[in-house]
C-alpha positions as CSV (number, residue, x, y, z in Angstrom):
1,M,194.4,-22.2,-125.5
2,I,192.6,-21.2,-128.7
3,E,191.8,-24.1,-130.9
4,R,192.9,-23.5,-134.5
5,P,191.3,-25.6,-137.1
6,G,193.9,-27.3,-139.3
7,L,194.1,-26.4,-142.9
8,G,194.0,-30.0,-144.0
9,N,195.5,-31.0,-147.2
10,S,193.0,-29.0,-149.1
11,A,192.4,-26.2,-151.6
12,H,192.6,-23.8,-148.6
13,A,196.3,-24.6,-148.1
14,E,197.4,-24.3,-151.7
15,P,197.4,-20.5,-152.0
16,L,199.4,-20.3,-148.8
17,L,201.9,-22.9,-150.0
18,R,202.3,-21.0,-153.3
19,R,203.2,-17.8,-151.4
20,A,205.4,-19.8,-149.0
21,A,207.2,-21.3,-152.1
22,L,208.1,-17.9,-153.4
23,W,209.6,-16.9,-150.0
24,A,211.4,-20.3,-149.9
25,A,212.9,-19.7,-153.4
26,D,214.2,-16.3,-152.2
27,C,215.7,-18.0,-149.1
28,A,217.4,-20.6,-151.2
29,D,218.7,-18.0,-153.6
30,L,220.8,-16.7,-150.8
31,A,222.9,-19.9,-150.8
32,L,222.9,-20.5,-154.6
33,P,226.2,-18.6,-155.1
34,V,227.8,-20.9,-152.6
35,F,226.7,-24.0,-154.5
36,E,227.6,-22.6,-157.9
37,A,231.0,-21.5,-156.7
38,I,231.8,-25.2,-156.0
39,A,229.8,-26.8,-158.8
40,P,229.5,-24.2,-161.6
41,A,228.3,-26.6,-164.2
42,D,225.6,-28.2,-162.0
43,N,222.2,-26.6,-162.6
44,R,220.2,-28.8,-160.3
45,A,220.0,-26.4,-157.4
46,R,219.1,-23.5,-159.6
47,D,216.5,-25.6,-161.4
48,A,214.8,-26.6,-158.1
49,I,214.6,-23.0,-157.0
50,D,213.2,-22.0,-160.4
51,G,210.6,-24.9,-160.0
52,A,209.6,-23.5,-156.6
53,R,209.1,-20.1,-158.1
54,Q,207.0,-21.5,-161.0
55,F,204.8,-23.3,-158.5
56,G,204.5,-20.1,-156.4
57,L,203.4,-18.2,-159.5
58,G,200.7,-20.8,-160.3
59,G,202.5,-23.7,-161.8
60,K,201.5,-27.3,-161.3
61,R,202.5,-29.4,-158.3
62,D,203.4,-32.3,-160.4
63,K,206.0,-35.0,-161.2
64,G,208.2,-32.4,-162.8
65,L,208.5,-30.3,-159.6
66,R,209.1,-33.4,-157.6
67,T,211.8,-34.5,-160.0
68,L,213.5,-31.1,-159.6
69,A,213.5,-31.5,-155.9
70,W,215.0,-35.0,-156.0
71,A,217.6,-33.8,-158.5
72,A,218.7,-31.1,-156.0
73,H,218.7,-33.7,-153.3
74,A,221.1,-35.8,-155.4
75,A,223.3,-32.8,-156.0
76,A,223.6,-32.4,-152.2
77,S,224.4,-36.1,-151.8
78,E,227.1,-36.0,-154.4
79,S,229.0,-33.0,-153.1
80,D,231.9,-33.4,-150.8
81,A,231.8,-29.7,-149.6
82,P,229.4,-29.2,-146.6
83,S,228.5,-25.7,-147.9
84,A,227.5,-27.0,-151.3
85,K,225.5,-29.8,-149.6
86,Y,223.6,-27.3,-147.5
87,A,222.9,-25.0,-150.4
88,A,221.6,-27.8,-152.5
89,R,219.4,-29.0,-149.6
90,S,218.0,-25.4,-149.4
91,A,217.1,-25.5,-153.1
92,M,215.6,-29.0,-152.7
93,L,213.4,-27.9,-149.8
94,A,212.3,-24.8,-151.7
95,A,210.8,-27.1,-154.3
96,A,209.4,-29.4,-151.6
97,V,207.4,-26.6,-150.0
98,A,204.7,-27.5,-152.5
99,Y,204.4,-30.9,-150.9
100,T,204.0,-29.8,-147.3
101,H,201.3,-32.0,-145.7
102,T,199.2,-29.5,-143.9
103,D,197.1,-32.4,-142.5
104,L,200.0,-33.8,-140.5
105,T,200.2,-31.3,-137.8
106,I,201.0,-33.0,-134.5
107,G,204.0,-34.8,-133.0
108,K,207.1,-35.8,-135.0
109,Q,205.1,-35.7,-138.2
110,G,204.2,-32.1,-137.6
111,I,207.7,-31.1,-136.7
112,N,209.0,-32.7,-139.9
113,Q,206.3,-31.1,-142.1
114,A,207.2,-27.7,-140.6
115,R,210.8,-28.3,-141.7
116,H,209.6,-28.2,-145.3
117,L,208.7,-24.6,-144.7
118,L,211.7,-23.7,-142.5
119,G,214.3,-25.7,-144.4
120,P,215.1,-23.4,-147.3
121,A,216.1,-20.6,-144.9
122,V,217.9,-22.8,-142.3
123,Y,220.0,-24.7,-144.9
124,A,220.8,-21.4,-146.7
125,A,222.1,-20.1,-143.4
126,L,224.2,-23.2,-142.8
127,A,225.6,-23.0,-146.4
128,C,226.6,-19.4,-146.0
129,E,228.1,-20.1,-142.5
130,A,230.0,-23.1,-143.8
131,S,231.4,-21.2,-146.7
132,S,232.7,-18.3,-144.6
133,D,236.0,-18.0,-142.9
134,T,234.6,-15.9,-140.1
135,K,231.3,-17.8,-139.4
136,A,230.4,-15.5,-136.5
137,G,226.8,-14.3,-136.8
138,I,226.4,-15.2,-140.5
139,A,223.7,-17.8,-139.9
140,E,221.9,-15.6,-137.4
141,N,221.9,-12.7,-139.9
142,I,220.4,-14.9,-142.6
143,L,217.7,-16.1,-140.3
144,Q,216.9,-12.6,-139.3
145,T,216.7,-11.5,-142.9
146,T,214.6,-14.4,-144.0
147,A,212.3,-14.1,-140.9
148,S,211.7,-10.4,-141.6
149,S,211.0,-11.0,-145.3
150,A,208.5,-13.9,-144.6
151,P,204.9,-13.3,-145.7
152,V,202.2,-13.8,-143.2
153,D,201.3,-17.0,-145.2
154,V,204.4,-18.7,-143.9
155,F,203.3,-18.0,-140.3
156,T,199.7,-19.1,-141.1
157,L,201.1,-22.4,-142.2
158,L,203.7,-22.7,-139.5
159,R,201.3,-22.1,-136.6
160,Q,199.5,-25.3,-137.6
161,F,202.6,-27.2,-136.5
162,P,204.4,-27.7,-133.2
163,L,207.3,-25.4,-132.3
164,Q,210.6,-26.9,-133.4
165,P,212.4,-28.4,-130.4
166,R,215.7,-26.8,-129.4
167,G,218.1,-29.3,-130.8
168,A,221.5,-30.4,-129.6
169,T,223.0,-29.9,-133.1
170,R,223.6,-26.7,-135.0
171,L,220.9,-27.7,-137.4
172,G,218.3,-28.3,-134.7
173,Q,219.2,-25.0,-133.0
174,L,218.7,-23.1,-136.3
175,F,215.4,-24.7,-136.9
176,H,214.2,-23.7,-133.4
177,D,215.6,-20.2,-133.8
178,L,213.9,-19.5,-137.1
179,D,210.6,-21.0,-135.9
180,S,210.7,-18.9,-132.8
181,R,211.6,-15.7,-134.8
182,L,208.7,-16.2,-137.2
183,R,206.2,-16.9,-134.4
184,Q,207.4,-13.9,-132.5
185,A,207.3,-11.6,-135.6
186,F,203.7,-12.5,-136.2
187,G,202.6,-12.5,-132.6
188,G,202.0,-16.2,-132.2
């Protein structure tokens, strides 16, 4: 096995996290219409996605971005509709990409940190699936779309972490599926 030096929580990781945040915002955008159909007057999910984009384009990783992420988390908690909950979580995690700890790369901590990167796409897939009457193949199509649009920077970050375990829940299965797709797409 080839040893890969960790990125650490350093300046080396920040450009990768910025490009990953732009991808995460695009992923969360896929579920934004689901959230806004249920909560049209609630801007918290949109604001978190916009915050992720601003970080991706050079904005600060500061209290304001963290506040946007927590506001989207609150929107998820307040919603009674599963599809809106998942969409708001997707937006929250898009903003949280900036806070991925690239120095916590092993065991349960590594799995959880990788979920910062994978979460916007996974929760967008769940949101769209939950909002559909047919459900068949919707989440898988979104995972395929998001995996194929991921920049190499997402893989560069992801390969520092352990592969997501195959979970017994739908959520765990989707995390494992997206992680596997990304690693396969980039040959790792």
